[in-house]
C-alpha positions in Angstrom: 76.8 30.6 105.9 77.2 34.3 105.2 75.1 35.0 108.3 77.3 32.9 110.6 80.3 34.8 109.2 78.6 38.1 109.9 77.9 37.1 113.5 81.3 36.0 114.1 82.5 39.3 112.9 79.9 41.2 115.2 81.0 38.9 118.2 84.5 40.0 117.7 83.5 43.6 117.5 81.3 43.1 120.6 84.7 41.8 122.5 86.7 44.7 120.9 84.2 47.3 122.0 84.6 46.2 125.6 88.3 46.6 125.2 87.9 49.9 123.7 85.9 50.9 126.6 88.7 50.0 129.0 87.1 46.8 130.1 87.9 43.0 129.7 86.6 41.4 126.5 83.1 40.6 127.1 82.6 37.0 128.0 79.0 37.5 129.6 75.8 39.5 129.0 74.0 40.5 132.1 70.4 40.5 131.5 68.1 42.5 133.9 64.6 41.0 134.4 61.5 41.6 136.5 60.6 38.0 137.6 57.0 38.4 138.0 55.5 38.2 134.5 54.8 34.6 134.0 55.0 32.8 131.5 57.6 35.2 130.2 59.9 35.6 133.3 59.2 34.3 136.8 60.6 32.1 139.4 59.6 28.3 139.8 59.1 26.6 143.3 62.7 26.0 143.3 63.5 29.7 143.0 65.0 29.3 139.5 64.3 31.9 136.8 62.0 30.3 134.1 60.0 31.6 131.2 60.0 32.4 127.4 62.3 35.6 127.9 64.7 33.7 130.0 64.8 30.7 127.5 65.4 33.2 124.6 68.0 35.1 126.5 70.0 31.9 127.3 69.8 30.8 123.6 71.2 34.1 122.4 74.1 33.9 124.9 74.9 30.3 123.7 74.7 31.7 120.0 77.3 34.4 121.0 79.5 32.0 123.1 79.0 34.2 126.2 77.8 33.5 129.8 74.4 34.7 130.6 73.9 36.4 133.9 70.4 37.2 135.2 70.0 40.2 137.5 66.5 40.2 139.1 64.8 43.7 139.2 62.0 44.9 141.2 60.8 46.9 138.1 61.2 46.4 134.5 61.9 50.1 133.5 65.2 50.5 135.5 67.0 52.8 133.2 69.3 54.4 135.8 70.6 51.1 136.8 71.3 50.3 133.0 73.2 53.6 132.6 75.2 52.8 135.7 76.2 49.6 134.2 74.6 47.4 137.1 73.7 45.2 133.9 74.2 45.5 130.2 70.7 45.0 128.9 66.9 44.8 130.0 65.3 41.6 128.7 61.5 41.6 127.7 60.4 45.4 127.0 58.1 46.9 124.5 59.8 49.4 122.4 57.9 52.9 122.7 58.8 56.2 121.7 59.0 57.2 125.5 61.5 54.4 126.1 63.4 55.2 122.9 64.6 58.5 124.5 66.5 56.6 127.0 67.7 53.4 125.4 68.1 51.6 122.1 66.2 48.2 121.2 67.0 45.1 119.5 64.8 43.7 116.8 61.6 42.4 118.3 61.8 38.9 119.8 58.2 38.4 119.4 54.8 40.2 119.0 51.9 40.5 121.6 48.5 41.5 121.7 46.7 43.6 124.5 43.2 42.7 125.3 40.5 43.6 128.0 39.7 40.7 130.1 36.2 40.7 132.2 33.2 38.4 133.1 31.6 37.4 129.9 28.1 38.8 131.2 29.7 42.1 132.0 29.2 43.8 128.7 32.4 45.8 129.1 34.6 47.0 126.3 37.9 48.5 125.9 36.7 52.1 125.8 36.6 55.1 128.2 32.8 55.2 127.5 32.2 51.5 128.8 34.9 51.6 131.6 34.2 55.0 133.2 33.8 54.6 136.8 34.9 50.9 136.6 38.0 49.4 138.3 40.6 48.1 135.9 43.6 46.0 137.1 47.0 46.3 135.7 50.6 45.0 136.4 52.8 47.5 138.1 55.5 48.8 135.9 54.0 47.5 132.6 53.2 49.3 129.5 49.6 48.6 130.0 49.8 50.5 133.3 51.4 53.4 131.6 48.6 53.3 128.9 45.8 53.1 131.5 46.9 55.5 133.5 47.7 58.2 130.6 44.5 57.3 128.5 41.9 56.1 130.7 42.4 57.3 134.3 42.1 61.1 133.6 38.6 60.2 132.1 37.2 58.4 135.1 38.4 54.9 134.8 39.7 53.6 138.1 43.1 52.0 137.5 44.5 49.6 140.2 48.0 48.2 140.1 49.3 44.8 141.3 52.8 43.3 141.8 51.7 39.8 140.7 49.5 38.4 138.0 48.2 35.7 140.5 47.1 38.6 142.9 45.4 40.4 140.2 43.5 37.3 138.9 42.1 36.7 142.5 40.9 40.2 142.7 39.2 39.9 139.4 37.5 36.7 140.3 36.6 38.1 143.8 34.9 41.1 142.2 37.4 43.6 143.8 38.1 44.9 140.2 35.8 44.8 137.2 38.3 44.1 134.5 42.0 43.7 133.6 44.2 45.0 130.7 46.5 42.3 129.9 48.6 40.5 127.2 46.7 37.4 126.0 49.5 35.0 126.9 50.0 35.8 130.7 46.4 36.3 131.3 45.7 32.9 129.9 48.1 31.3 132.2 46.9 33.3 135.2 43.2 33.0 134.9 41.5 32.0 131.6 43.0 28.6 131.3 42.2 27.9 135.0 39.0 26.6 136.7 38.5 30.0 138.1 38.6 31.6 134.7 35.6 29.9 133.1 33.5 32.8 133.4 35.8 35.3 132.1 37.1 36.1 128.6 38.7 38.5 126.3 36.1 41.4 125.7 36.1 43.6 122.6 38.9 44.0 120.1 42.7 44.1 120.6 44.0 47.5 121.8 46.7 49.3 119.6 48.5 52.3 120.9 51.9 53.7 120.7 52.2 53.6 124.5 51.5 49.9 124.5 53.9 48.8 121.5 53.3 45.7 119.6 56.1 43.4 120.5 59.0 42.6 123.0 62.6 43.4 122.4 65.8 44.0 124.4 66.8 47.3 125.7 70.4 48.4 125.6 72.4 51.6 126.5 72.3 53.9 123.4 76.2 53.9 122.7 76.1 50.1 122.8 75.5 49.5 119.2 78.0 46.4 119.2 75.8 44.5 121.7 72.6 45.3 120.0 74.0 44.3 116.5 75.3 41.0 117.9 72.1 40.3 119.7 70.0 41.0 116.4 72.4 38.6 114.5 72.1 35.8 117.0 68.5 36.2 117.0 68.5 35.8 113.1 70.6 32.8 113.3 68.1 31.0 115.9 65.2 31.8 113.5 67.2 30.2 110.6 68.2 27.2 112.5 64.8 26.4 113.8 65.8 26.8 117.5 63.7 30.0 117.9 60.6 28.1 116.7 61.5 25.4 119.1 61.8 27.8 121.9 58.6 29.8 121.5 56.2 27.0 120.5 55.2 25.8 124.0 54.2 29.4 125.0 51.3 29.5 122.3 52.0 33.2 121.2 49.5 32.8 118.5 46.7 31.1 120.4 44.1 33.9 121.1 40.7 33.3 122.7 37.7 35.0 120.8 35.1 36.4 122.9 31.4 35.9 121.6 31.0 39.8 121.0 34.3 40.0 119.1 
């Protein structure tokens, strides 16, 4: 009950913060999202935004009794547009020290794991020694792209960026790239759980690095402490009520395939 009271207070502070800034009391949260990262955020055949981040964002808005507005972006990391108040927050980003220079983050919404995916028979491992001269696919604008270009590309790994996971998966199956650096959830849906993915698997151990981060959160402007605190409180309420578990369960965040050489 105490948490509910705290969240009510934070919601009131959120409205008051808008008034203090010379704006109308906050009645909506405008979330920016790059809708090409299924199953976290994408568009279904009817053009509607769907995915885990969409479900969580909508639930947070319900908890705070505000309207959710989704602003589809080409790139996830559009900090200039956030600063220009084209939206209030960026949904679904990995907090890293580089990104914290520009924005603040809420508590983590959920963890993620980064793995190398390639043909089982390739013998590849997520090391520069193993991947030198190999073509590794990453998603454009992702933290995995930032990691691969900073840590692997200068040492001879060929990094190729793709807009969509489906395009990346097709290139891997066709042999146009040798491997991909991916989060376990999205690559399962795009490839490993499909007929075309039967010859592929996670190879080597999970990769941990500050550039990759270890979870997903919501980015807000640095002065927007009221919004960040309100979102954190709403997230805690969802967890305590069981609604959070109901939302994330279908996405199998804890189901990780284990390769034979792990």
